[in-house]
Backbone as ProteinMPNN parsed JSONL, in Angstrom:
{"seq_chain_A": "MAAAIAIADADGLAAVSMRAVATRLETGAASLYRYLSSRDDLLDLMADRVAAELRPYPEPDGDWLDAMLRMARAQRAVHERHPWLSELSQRASAIGPEALAFFDACLRIMAPVPATPVAKFEAIGVMNGISILFARKRTAGEAFTFAGLDVTPYPHLVAALTQPPTAPPATDLFERAQRSLLCGLLAPDPA", "coords_chain_A": {"N_chain_A": [[-126.492, 63.127, 24.183], [-124.427, 63.591, 22.119], [-122.575, 65.181, 23.327], [-121.535, 63.522, 25.469], [-120.696, 61.386, 23.81], [-118.574, 62.755, 22.277], [-116.704, 63.574, 24.427], [-115.802, 60.795, 25.473], [-114.796, 59.985, 22.962], [-112.469, 61.631, 22.788], [-111.209, 61.558, 25.206], [-111.515, 59.016, 26.167], [-113.651, 56.369, 27.897], [-113.528, 56.362, 30.725], [-113.561, 59.269, 31.308], [-116.078, 60.09, 30.963], [-118.353, 61.295, 32.768], [-121.365, 62.233, 34.542], [-121.046, 64.815, 35.508], [-118.908, 65.916, 33.857], [-120.547, 65.837, 31.221], [-122.351, 67.531, 31.839], [-120.613, 70.062, 32.091], [-119.806, 70.46, 29.544], [-122.077, 70.848, 28.401], [-122.569, 73.076, 29.569], [-124.144, 73.29, 31.757], [-125.509, 72.554, 34.975], [-124.597, 69.225, 36.682], [-126.804, 68.418, 38.453], [-129.165, 69.054, 36.665], [-128.786, 67.205, 34.677], [-129.706, 64.675, 35.904], [-132.422, 64.788, 36.021], [-133.095, 63.696, 33.619], [-131.848, 61.369, 33.418], [-131.205, 58.536, 35.436], [-128.819, 57.557, 36.318], [-125.115, 57.199, 35.684], [-125.078, 54.767, 34.362], [-127.038, 54.729, 32.688], [-126.452, 56.88, 30.791], [-124.327, 55.688, 29.652], [-125.548, 53.579, 28.542], [-127.437, 54.65, 26.767], [-125.402, 56.247, 24.919], [-124.124, 54.047, 24.021], [-126.439, 53.092, 22.327], [-126.988, 55.328, 20.806], [-124.673, 55.199, 19.032], [-124.678, 52.92, 17.977], [-126.679, 53.372, 15.739], [-125.035, 54.339, 13.752], [-124.599, 52.391, 12.278], [-126.464, 52.107, 10.333], [-127.116, 52.786, 6.801], [-128.65, 49.627, 6.813], [-127.264, 46.697, 5.325], [-128.882, 45.438, 2.306], [-130.612, 42.336, 1.93], [-129.519, 40.759, -0.698], [-129.746, 38.531, -2.112], [-127.288, 37.018, -1.369], [-126.76, 35.998, 1.627], [-124.73, 35.787, 3.373], [-122.629, 37.45, 2.314], [-124.071, 39.916, 2.805], [-124.065, 39.98, 5.248], [-121.223, 40.059, 5.915], [-121.009, 42.496, 5.174], [-122.273, 44.06, 7.17], [-120.822, 42.963, 9.389], [-118.434, 44.348, 8.801], [-119.261, 47.063, 8.978], [-119.745, 47.126, 11.62], [-117.288, 46.811, 12.79], [-115.916, 48.962, 11.696], [-117.422, 51.049, 13.396], [-116.613, 50.529, 15.853], [-113.827, 51.055, 15.492], [-113.946, 53.666, 15.109], [-114.941, 54.777, 17.752], [-113.478, 53.82, 20.116], [-114.018, 53.228, 22.772], [-116.352, 51.867, 22.889], [-115.978, 49.113, 22.827], [-115.464, 48.623, 25.53], [-117.814, 48.88, 26.776], [-119.395, 46.826, 25.741], [-118.559, 44.793, 27.743], [-119.981, 44.907, 29.929], [-123.25, 44.577, 31.849], [-126.015, 45.732, 30.172], [-128.923, 47.777, 29.48], [-130.788, 47.187, 26.443], [-131.22, 49.443, 23.475], [-133.47, 50.872, 21.162], [-132.089, 50.976, 18.69], [-129.999, 49.224, 18.882], [-131.85, 46.877, 18.836], [-132.949, 47.257, 16.362], [-130.751, 46.675, 14.817], [-130.237, 43.93, 15.563], [-132.599, 42.908, 14.42], [-132.33, 43.403, 11.718], [-130.082, 41.817, 11.092], [-131.231, 39.49, 11.402], [-133.359, 39.323, 9.634], [-131.544, 39.393, 7.043], [-130.294, 36.757, 7.325], [-132.679, 35.176, 7.093], [-132.985, 33.352, 4.822], [-131.437, 31.259, 5.763], [-131.275, 27.96, 6.988], [-131.335, 27.658, 9.854], [-131.46, 27.495, 13.219], [-133.135, 29.827, 15.621], [-131.493, 30.449, 17.815], [-128.957, 29.497, 16.978], [-128.583, 31.488, 15.341], [-128.537, 33.615, 16.73], [-126.383, 33.297, 18.09], [-124.521, 33.304, 16.296], [-124.614, 35.926, 15.161], [-123.419, 37.306, 17.54], [-120.958, 36.213, 17.92], [-119.967, 37.227, 15.586], [-120.04, 39.959, 15.953], [-118.204, 39.926, 18.081], [-115.78, 39.154, 16.962], [-115.564, 41.294, 15.202], [-115.132, 43.463, 17.27], [-112.712, 42.363, 18.361], [-111.046, 42.775, 16.302], [-111.175, 45.699, 15.754], [-110.227, 46.56, 17.888], [-107.364, 45.789, 17.825], [-106.689, 46.942, 15.746], [-106.814, 49.802, 16.513], [-105.269, 49.922, 18.758], [-102.773, 49.663, 17.192], [-100.497, 47.87, 17.57], [-98.47, 45.647, 16.263], [-97.982, 42.186, 16.06], [-95.019, 40.461, 16.928], [-92.331, 38.233, 16.364], [-89.799, 39.143, 16.546], [-86.528, 39.339, 17.71], [-86.721, 37.661, 19.876], [-85.77, 34.649, 21.224], [-86.484, 31.864, 19.697], [-85.298, 29.299, 19.507], [-85.708, 27.034, 21.393], [-87.971, 26.011, 20.635], [-89.243, 23.896, 18.509], [-91.286, 23.645, 16.692], [-92.055, 26.274, 16.421], [-89.995, 27.284, 15.148], [-89.878, 25.753, 12.954], [-91.953, 26.588, 11.504], [-91.459, 29.557, 11.221], [-89.296, 29.564, 9.566], [-90.043, 28.615, 7.074], [-90.366, 29.111, 3.481], [-91.234, 32.171, 1.944], [-95.004, 32.636, 1.379], [-97.474, 33.476, -1.106], [-99.809, 35.803, -0.184], [-102.865, 35.294, 1.43], [-105.893, 35.401, -0.634], [-108.253, 37.014, 0.644], [-108.626, 39.023, 3.22], [-107.773, 38.424, 6.712], [-109.69, 39.213, 8.539], [-112.253, 39.073, 6.822], [-111.921, 36.52, 6.31], [-112.143, 34.996, 8.683], [-114.691, 36.005, 9.712], [-116.226, 34.841, 7.685], [-115.877, 32.017, 7.877], [-116.492, 31.563, 10.272], [-119.23, 32.476, 10.465], [-120.496, 30.859, 8.828], [-119.794, 28.11, 9.902], [-121.101, 28.36, 12.248], [-123.904, 28.449, 11.429], [-123.927, 26.158, 10.293], [-126.043, 23.177, 9.607], [-126.437, 20.991, 12.194], [-124.203, 18.313, 12.901], [-125.798, 15.029, 13.334]], "CA_chain_A": [[-125.572, 62.002, 23.989], [-123.395, 63.688, 21.403], [-121.577, 65.634, 24.137], [-120.802, 62.317, 26.118], [-119.706, 60.716, 22.923], [-117.447, 63.421, 22.136], [-115.751, 63.275, 25.677], [-115.407, 59.495, 25.212], [-113.966, 59.652, 21.796], [-111.403, 62.367, 23.064], [-110.66, 61.003, 26.47], [-112.039, 57.682, 26.65], [-114.694, 56.239, 28.723], [-113.402, 56.683, 32.002], [-113.668, 60.606, 31.282], [-117.368, 60.254, 30.935], [-119.18, 61.603, 34.097], [-122.549, 63.219, 34.712], [-120.448, 66.272, 35.728], [-118.025, 66.106, 32.517], [-121.236, 66.026, 30.22], [-123.011, 68.607, 32.253], [-119.959, 71.056, 32.02], [-119.592, 70.392, 28.086], [-123.17, 71.457, 28.049], [-122.742, 74.513, 30.064], [-125.176, 73.143, 32.785], [-125.101, 71.481, 36.102], [-124.763, 67.968, 36.683], [-128.312, 67.961, 38.515], [-130.044, 69.115, 35.615], [-128.944, 65.922, 33.735], [-130.31, 63.538, 36.563], [-133.751, 64.939, 35.603], [-133.272, 62.958, 32.427], [-131.026, 60.356, 33.593], [-130.974, 58.242, 36.819], [-127.31, 57.059, 36.608], [-124.101, 57.046, 34.65], [-125.208, 53.68, 33.66], [-128.039, 55.17, 31.795], [-126.013, 57.578, 30.315], [-123.458, 54.887, 28.875], [-126.24, 52.67, 27.754], [-127.923, 55.847, 25.767], [-124.432, 56.367, 24.469], [-123.965, 52.865, 22.934], [-127.387, 53.066, 21.211], [-126.69, 56.452, 19.668], [-123.407, 54.981, 18.275], [-125.417, 51.788, 17.139], [-127.384, 54.029, 14.802], [-124.12, 54.643, 12.769], [-124.662, 51.059, 11.527], [-127.397, 52.426, 9.265], [-128.361, 51.946, 6.533], [-128.214, 48.199, 6.801], [-127.328, 46.199, 3.957], [-129.916, 44.736, 1.8], [-130.18, 40.664, 1.586], [-129.483, 40.765, -2.061], [-129.387, 37.203, -2.719], [-126.173, 36.086, -0.657], [-126.899, 36.276, 2.915], [-123.408, 35.882, 3.786], [-122.005, 38.895, 1.662], [-124.647, 41.098, 3.603], [-123.717, 39.917, 7.13], [-119.855, 40.769, 6.118], [-120.914, 44.161, 5.007], [-122.798, 44.251, 8.65], [-119.548, 42.926, 10.42], [-117.35, 45.365, 8.391], [-119.806, 48.413, 9.688], [-119.517, 46.868, 13.229], [-115.785, 47.113, 12.917], [-115.762, 50.525, 11.587], [-117.98, 51.795, 14.43], [-115.568, 50.153, 16.971], [-112.631, 51.681, 15.375], [-114.224, 55.357, 15.425], [-115.333, 54.766, 19.081], [-112.825, 52.581, 20.615], [-114.316, 53.156, 24.179], [-117.442, 51.112, 22.77], [-115.695, 47.845, 23.414], [-115.727, 48.336, 26.872], [-119.341, 48.752, 27.355], [-119.744, 45.325, 25.542], [-118.423, 43.847, 28.697], [-121.045, 45.141, 30.888], [-124.634, 44.39, 31.59], [-126.743, 46.982, 29.988], [-130.07, 47.866, 28.52], [-130.658, 47.2, 24.8], [-131.827, 50.083, 23.152], [-134.158, 50.749, 19.917], [-131.024, 51.016, 17.505], [-129.56, 47.892, 19.005], [-132.823, 46.145, 18.458], [-132.936, 47.339, 14.855], [-129.284, 46.03, 14.5], [-130.501, 42.373, 15.475], [-133.719, 42.433, 13.425], [-131.767, 43.467, 10.392], [-129.295, 40.638, 10.932], [-132.067, 38.082, 11.59], [-133.743, 39.507, 8.323], [-130.593, 38.68, 6.371], [-130.245, 35.444, 7.914], [-133.755, 34.697, 7.247], [-133.177, 32.143, 4.305], [-130.54, 30.315, 6.406], [-132.051, 27.155, 7.755], [-130.813, 27.601, 11.189], [-132.584, 27.949, 14.592], [-132.982, 31.29, 16.206], [-130.522, 30.3, 18.746], [-127.948, 29.419, 16.25], [-128.773, 32.898, 14.474], [-127.965, 34.833, 17.778], [-124.881, 32.976, 18.587], [-123.66, 33.927, 14.92], [-124.523, 37.591, 15.626], [-122.802, 37.572, 19.002], [-119.634, 35.861, 17.407], [-119.713, 38.231, 14.508], [-119.726, 41.136, 16.837], [-117.178, 39.707, 19.154], [-114.604, 39.315, 16.034], [-115.49, 42.664, 14.844], [-114.596, 44.284, 18.382], [-111.324, 42.286, 18.511], [-110.325, 43.371, 14.954], [-111.089, 46.993, 15.708], [-109.174, 46.889, 19.246], [-106.317, 45.6, 17.273], [-106.323, 48.079, 14.709], [-106.965, 50.824, 17.179], [-104.042, 49.876, 19.418], [-101.663, 49.771, 16.475], [-99.55, 47.191, 17.948], [-98.462, 44.363, 15.455], [-97.281, 41.203, 17.135], [-93.85, 39.898, 16.132], [-91.28, 37.349, 17.172], [-88.273, 39.647, 16.26], [-85.81, 39.778, 19.06], [-87.059, 36.497, 20.67], [-85.095, 33.343, 21.168], [-87.32, 30.972, 19.662], [-84.72, 28.248, 19.329], [-86.155, 25.953, 22.154], [-89.424, 25.796, 20.294], [-88.987, 23.54, 17.001], [-92.349, 23.887, 15.805], [-92.204, 27.753, 15.951], [-88.603, 27.549, 14.352], [-90.092, 25.461, 11.315], [-92.808, 27.692, 10.899], [-90.841, 30.849, 10.907], [-88.365, 29.289, 8.348], [-90.702, 28.479, 5.84], [-90.465, 29.907, 2.668], [-92.773, 33.132, 2.055], [-96.08, 32.31, 0.312], [-98.451, 34.435, -1.399], [-100.953, 36.187, 0.925], [-104.353, 34.941, 1.062], [-106.867, 36.606, -1.415], [-108.945, 37.87, 1.092], [-107.901, 39.312, 4.601], [-107.862, 37.441, 7.797], [-110.938, 39.391, 9.135], [-113.059, 38.288, 6.165], [-111.874, 34.808, 6.178], [-112.611, 34.874, 10.019], [-115.903, 36.116, 9.88], [-116.865, 33.73, 6.852], [-115.514, 30.848, 8.399], [-117.338, 31.29, 11.627], [-120.808, 32.534, 10.387], [-120.768, 29.404, 8.059], [-119.512, 27.069, 10.623], [-122.049, 28.44, 13.186], [-125.169, 28.391, 10.981], [-124.483, 24.929, 9.514], [-126.832, 22.135, 10.207], [-125.661, 20.198, 13.557], [-124.342, 16.741, 12.47], [-126.69, 14.397, 14.358]], "C_chain_A": [[-124.394, 62.599, 23.142], [-122.178, 64.487, 22.155], [-120.937, 64.485, 24.928], [-120.088, 61.632, 25.158], [-118.449, 61.438, 22.514], [-116.391, 63.277, 23.231], [-115.206, 61.698, 25.556], [-114.411, 59.038, 24.186], [-112.66, 60.243, 22.069], [-110.805, 61.966, 24.211], [-110.806, 59.778, 26.92], [-113.115, 57.547, 27.732], [-114.817, 56.575, 30.013], [-113.548, 58.242, 32.486], [-114.986, 60.895, 31.342], [-117.994, 60.331, 32.434], [-120.369, 62.52, 33.752], [-121.922, 64.718, 34.524], [-119.446, 66.787, 34.536], [-119.193, 66.529, 31.494], [-121.917, 67.411, 30.69], [-121.962, 69.885, 31.933], [-119.846, 71.281, 30.513], [-120.79, 71.015, 27.512], [-123.64, 72.678, 28.637], [-124.126, 74.393, 31.219], [-124.561, 72.689, 34.072], [-125.449, 70.174, 36.04], [-126.505, 67.719, 37.371], [-129.444, 68.134, 37.519], [-130.093, 67.872, 34.533], [-129.759, 64.706, 34.48], [-131.882, 63.986, 36.516], [-134.223, 63.998, 34.727], [-132.893, 61.487, 32.741], [-130.995, 59.776, 35.024], [-129.478, 57.98, 37.08], [-126.356, 57.346, 35.455], [-124.13, 55.958, 33.638], [-126.214, 53.913, 32.25], [-127.608, 55.794, 30.848], [-124.954, 56.773, 29.092], [-124.423, 54.038, 28.191], [-127.121, 53.637, 26.32], [-126.751, 55.967, 24.518], [-124.129, 55.301, 23.206], [-125.129, 52.795, 22.071], [-127.417, 54.044, 20.272], [-125.617, 56.083, 18.619], [-124.075, 53.919, 17.336], [-126.032, 52.358, 15.965], [-126.352, 54.171, 13.609], [-124.13, 53.22, 11.886], [-125.525, 51.196, 10.317], [-126.807, 53.105, 8.117], [-127.85, 50.577, 6.376], [-128.061, 47.599, 5.602], [-128.69, 45.336, 3.697], [-129.818, 43.146, 1.683], [-130.465, 40.766, 0.239], [-129.17, 39.515, -2.602], [-128.374, 36.4, -1.88], [-126.353, 36.816, 0.724], [-125.351, 36.526, 3.829], [-122.512, 37.197, 3.523], [-122.587, 39.837, 2.555], [-124.259, 40.902, 4.992], [-122.247, 40.195, 7.188], [-119.862, 42.053, 6.06], [-121.322, 44.512, 6.586], [-121.621, 44.305, 9.696], [-118.338, 44.125, 10.007], [-117.815, 46.854, 8.876], [-119.564, 48.192, 11.146], [-118.016, 47.224, 13.638], [-115.478, 48.368, 12.857], [-116.172, 51.395, 12.8], [-117.218, 51.685, 15.46], [-114.505, 50.999, 16.912], [-112.852, 53.395, 15.547], [-114.467, 55.785, 16.823], [-114.69, 53.86, 19.869], [-113.245, 52.469, 22.175], [-115.719, 52.019, 24.082], [-117.243, 49.583, 23.136], [-115.728, 47.589, 24.814], [-116.886, 48.052, 27.547], [-119.974, 47.298, 26.731], [-119.375, 44.472, 26.491], [-119.171, 43.979, 29.904], [-122.572, 44.753, 30.596], [-125.279, 45.784, 31.206], [-128.076, 46.875, 29.282], [-129.801, 47.981, 27.071], [-131.64, 48.031, 24.465], [-132.367, 50.192, 21.813], [-133.135, 50.585, 19.04], [-130.417, 49.601, 17.534], [-130.573, 46.663, 18.635], [-133.072, 45.795, 16.944], [-131.939, 46.409, 14.203], [-129.815, 44.246, 14.372], [-131.538, 42.077, 14.493], [-133.085, 42.55, 12.022], [-130.898, 42.359, 10.061], [-130.202, 39.442, 10.754], [-132.904, 38.223, 10.088], [-132.948, 39.086, 7.095], [-130.502, 37.324, 6.248], [-131.462, 34.716, 7.54], [-133.784, 33.177, 6.235], [-132.28, 31.102, 4.829], [-131.465, 29.245, 7.202], [-131.271, 26.641, 9.112], [-131.844, 27.678, 12.285], [-132.103, 29.238, 14.936], [-131.764, 31.286, 17.27], [-129.194, 30.268, 17.949], [-127.524, 30.903, 15.61], [-127.925, 33.749, 15.528], [-126.712, 34.553, 18.147], [-124.018, 33.506, 17.481], [-123.366, 35.499, 15.011], [-123.663, 37.968, 16.694], [-121.268, 37.464, 18.5], [-119.015, 36.896, 16.244], [-119.173, 39.538, 15.112], [-118.375, 41.121, 17.5], [-115.673, 39.725, 18.011], [-114.677, 40.808, 15.613], [-114.748, 43.628, 15.725], [-112.959, 43.653, 18.334], [-110.491, 42.866, 17.176], [-110.234, 44.92, 15.002], [-110.021, 47.21, 16.863], [-107.98, 46.814, 18.522], [-105.749, 46.637, 16.557], [-106.078, 49.5, 15.624], [-105.541, 51.012, 18.266], [-102.804, 49.885, 18.561], [-100.411, 48.986, 16.886], [-99.579, 45.831, 17.118], [-97.582, 43.354, 16.422], [-96.003, 40.551, 16.261], [-93.003, 39.047, 16.969], [-89.761, 37.749, 17.375], [-87.973, 39.732, 17.627], [-85.836, 38.716, 20.23], [-86.238, 35.296, 20.253], [-85.937, 32.159, 21.276], [-86.759, 29.526, 19.376], [-85.08, 26.767, 20.33], [-87.539, 25.543, 21.556], [-89.374, 25.159, 18.697], [-90.095, 23.821, 16.302], [-92.42, 25.404, 15.372], [-91.117, 27.943, 15.073], [-89.04, 27.121, 12.884], [-91.042, 26.22, 10.844], [-92.434, 28.937, 10.312], [-89.998, 30.731, 9.861], [-88.774, 28.738, 7.145], [-90.406, 29.503, 4.737], [-91.431, 30.988, 2.137], [-93.635, 32.485, 0.99], [-96.757, 33.381, -0.047], [-99.386, 34.572, -0.292], [-102.128, 35.592, 0.6], [-105.136, 36.044, 0.17], [-107.634, 37.216, -0.526], [-108.041, 38.147, 2.788], [-108.591, 38.546, 5.797], [-109.31, 37.984, 8.576], [-112.158, 38.863, 8.267], [-113.317, 36.91, 6.181], [-112.493, 34.386, 7.564], [-114.188, 34.82, 10.066], [-116.753, 35.074, 8.892], [-117.131, 32.401, 7.477], [-116.629, 30.619, 9.799], [-118.849, 31.612, 11.582], [-121.203, 31.181, 9.532], [-120.807, 28.052, 8.988], [-120.867, 27.269, 11.651], [-123.367, 28.17, 12.83], [-125.381, 27.218, 10.236], [-125.279, 23.901, 10.324], [-125.921, 21.464, 11.135], [-125.525, 18.728, 12.719], [-124.929, 15.988, 13.618], [-125.63, 13.183, 14.958]], "O_chain_A": [[-123.293, 62.125, 23.422], [-121.026, 64.471, 21.721], [-119.712, 64.535, 25.028], [-118.956, 61.233, 25.432], [-117.382, 60.834, 22.41], [-115.264, 62.879, 22.935], [-113.981, 61.575, 25.565], [-113.544, 58.17, 24.284], [-111.672, 59.604, 21.708], [-109.58, 62.07, 24.148], [-110.295, 59.415, 27.98], [-113.444, 58.525, 28.404], [-115.859, 56.996, 30.516], [-113.637, 58.55, 33.674], [-115.239, 62.014, 31.79], [-118.046, 59.323, 33.139], [-120.357, 63.377, 32.869], [-122.214, 65.545, 33.659], [-119.259, 67.989, 34.352], [-118.949, 67.55, 30.852], [-121.992, 68.336, 29.881], [-122.559, 70.851, 31.457], [-119.784, 72.473, 30.213], [-120.764, 71.608, 26.434], [-124.704, 73.249, 28.4], [-124.927, 75.306, 31.423], [-123.359, 72.482, 34.236], [-126.472, 69.84, 35.442], [-127.295, 66.947, 36.827], [-130.481, 67.472, 37.546], [-131.026, 67.584, 33.783], [-130.379, 63.873, 33.818], [-132.581, 63.236, 37.196], [-135.337, 63.478, 34.797], [-133.575, 60.54, 32.349], [-130.733, 60.611, 35.89], [-129.035, 58.265, 38.192], [-126.792, 57.703, 34.361], [-123.582, 55.95, 32.536], [-126.113, 53.397, 31.138], [-128.167, 55.525, 29.785], [-124.828, 57.16, 27.93], [-124.05, 53.721, 27.061], [-127.295, 53.229, 25.172], [-127.078, 55.817, 23.341], [-123.967, 55.507, 22.003], [-124.869, 52.402, 20.934], [-127.769, 53.844, 19.109], [-125.639, 56.571, 17.489], [-124.033, 54.023, 16.11], [-125.85, 51.641, 14.981], [-126.826, 54.121, 12.474], [-123.577, 53.19, 10.787], [-125.34, 50.462, 9.347], [-125.998, 54.002, 8.354], [-126.75, 50.36, 5.868], [-128.804, 48.01, 4.71], [-129.371, 44.745, 4.535], [-128.731, 42.747, 1.265], [-131.649, 40.867, -0.083], [-128.357, 39.42, -3.522], [-128.577, 35.2, -1.691], [-126.128, 38.015, 0.894], [-125.107, 37.333, 4.725], [-121.855, 37.808, 4.365], [-121.824, 40.609, 3.136], [-124.188, 41.851, 5.772], [-121.802, 40.549, 8.279], [-119.057, 42.783, 6.639], [-120.578, 45.295, 7.176], [-121.395, 45.18, 10.533], [-117.546, 44.636, 10.798], [-116.985, 47.726, 9.133], [-119.175, 49.138, 11.832], [-117.69, 47.823, 14.663], [-114.861, 48.944, 13.752], [-115.455, 52.312, 13.203], [-117.038, 52.709, 16.119], [-114.128, 51.647, 17.889], [-112.03, 54.173, 16.032], [-114.266, 56.952, 17.158], [-115.413, 53.002, 20.376], [-112.735, 51.539, 22.8], [-116.074, 51.408, 25.09], [-118.137, 48.904, 23.641], [-115.988, 46.475, 25.271], [-117.069, 47.314, 28.515], [-120.954, 46.765, 27.252], [-119.741, 43.309, 26.32], [-119.0, 43.204, 30.844], [-123.06, 44.631, 29.473], [-125.072, 46.806, 31.862], [-128.298, 45.919, 28.539], [-128.902, 48.637, 26.545], [-132.791, 47.806, 24.84], [-131.687, 49.517, 21.04], [-133.47, 49.63, 18.341], [-130.308, 48.895, 16.531], [-130.135, 45.601, 18.192], [-133.292, 44.711, 16.404], [-132.173, 45.595, 13.31], [-129.768, 43.539, 13.366], [-131.426, 41.091, 13.765], [-133.4, 41.695, 11.195], [-130.884, 41.916, 8.913], [-129.903, 38.509, 10.008], [-133.058, 37.189, 9.438], [-133.519, 38.496, 6.177], [-130.62, 36.75, 5.165], [-131.35, 33.495, 7.655], [-134.351, 32.147, 6.599], [-132.375, 29.995, 4.299], [-132.322, 29.652, 7.986], [-130.763, 25.54, 9.325], [-133.026, 27.937, 12.057], [-130.996, 29.705, 14.666], [-131.147, 32.34, 17.42], [-128.325, 31.062, 18.307], [-126.375, 31.313, 15.448], [-126.91, 34.396, 15.272], [-125.941, 35.441, 18.511], [-122.946, 34.072, 17.697], [-122.297, 36.106, 14.957], [-123.179, 39.099, 16.647], [-120.469, 38.392, 18.623], [-117.838, 37.232, 16.112], [-118.098, 40.065, 14.823], [-117.579, 42.061, 17.496], [-114.641, 40.304, 18.351], [-113.649, 41.468, 15.763], [-113.939, 44.444, 15.284], [-112.034, 44.463, 18.275], [-109.358, 43.34, 17.247], [-109.327, 45.466, 14.373], [-109.068, 47.975, 16.72], [-107.376, 47.887, 18.519], [-104.626, 47.124, 16.685], [-105.115, 50.212, 15.34], [-104.953, 52.075, 18.466], [-101.746, 50.112, 19.147], [-99.313, 49.434, 16.555], [-100.503, 45.025, 17.229], [-96.751, 43.666, 17.274], [-96.096, 40.216, 15.081], [-92.988, 39.166, 18.194], [-88.856, 37.171, 17.976], [-88.739, 40.057, 18.535], [-85.186, 38.809, 21.271], [-86.06, 35.001, 19.071], [-86.184, 31.525, 22.302], [-87.534, 28.625, 19.054], [-84.736, 25.636, 19.985], [-88.165, 24.662, 22.145], [-89.466, 25.937, 17.748], [-89.91, 24.292, 15.18], [-92.757, 25.762, 14.244], [-91.262, 28.789, 14.19], [-88.766, 27.757, 11.866], [-90.965, 26.555, 9.661], [-92.86, 29.386, 9.248], [-89.859, 31.722, 9.144], [-87.984, 28.411, 6.259], [-90.212, 30.678, 5.05], [-92.558, 30.564, 1.879], [-93.209, 31.932, -0.024], [-96.678, 34.35, 0.707], [-99.719, 33.635, 0.434], [-102.38, 35.382, -0.586], [-105.009, 37.265, 0.266], [-107.83, 38.358, -0.942], [-107.086, 37.526, 3.254], [-109.756, 38.147, 5.794], [-109.982, 37.147, 9.179], [-113.049, 38.253, 8.858], [-114.368, 36.273, 6.111], [-113.315, 33.47, 7.578], [-114.835, 33.823, 10.385], [-117.804, 34.56, 9.276], [-118.209, 31.819, 7.593], [-117.33, 29.651, 10.099], [-119.637, 31.171, 12.419], [-122.271, 30.601, 9.727], [-121.629, 27.144, 8.863], [-121.62, 26.307, 11.799], [-124.104, 27.691, 13.692], [-126.427, 26.972, 9.635], [-125.172, 23.804, 11.547], [-124.72, 21.377, 10.879], [-126.42, 18.164, 12.088], [-124.603, 16.266, 14.772], [-126.006, 12.42, 15.848]]}, "name": "protein", "num_of_chains": 1, "seq": "MAAAIAIADADGLAAVSMRAVATRLETGAASLYRYLSSRDDLLDLMADRVAAELRPYPEPDGDWLDAMLRMARAQRAVHERHPWLSELSQRASAIGPEALAFFDACLRIMAPVPATPVAKFEAIGVMNGISILFARKRTAGEAFTFAGLDVTPYPHLVAALTQPPTAPPATDLFERAQRSLLCGLLAPDPA"}
C-alpha cells in the first residue's frame, strides 16, 4: 500500500494502476493480482491505510464536542496530506477495519449525546464532508474574491462589500461550521 499511496501523493489518483505499483515494487503486475482482484481493491486498501493516520483517537474527556472537533481536524489534515483521498469518497467502496475503528471512536465520543444512532451517523458524515471541503480548498490554494468584477447591478452584494471592516470571529470558519453542524444535527428533533 505504501507504494500506491506514494504514487497517488506525488501524481494523483489517476496515476495509480496495478502496473505503476508493480513497477515501483520492481515486480510484474500479474504478481499483484495474486493478492488483489482489481484496482478498486487497491483503492479500498489505500483509503483504509490512510485512515490509520487518524490514530490515536481523541479521548472523550468530558466534552464530546471538543473531542469531535479534534477528530474533524485530524480528518482535514489527512485529506490535506493526501488530496487524492477526496476522490475516493465519491465512489462506492468497501469499508476496512481502520474506517470501522474511526466510526466506532466517533460513536464512543458521542455516547453521552442523547441522539439516535441515525443522527450520529449523519453527524459523522457531515463532519467528514466539511473536513474534505476545507481540505480541498486549502490544497487548491485559490481564494475567492470579487476583485475585478462589476458588482454594481447587485445592490445587496454592494452593500455587503462596502460595510466597514469588523473584527474577525474568535474562531476560524472550519471550527464554527463543525460546531454548528454537529450541535444542530445532534440536537433533539422539535416535535
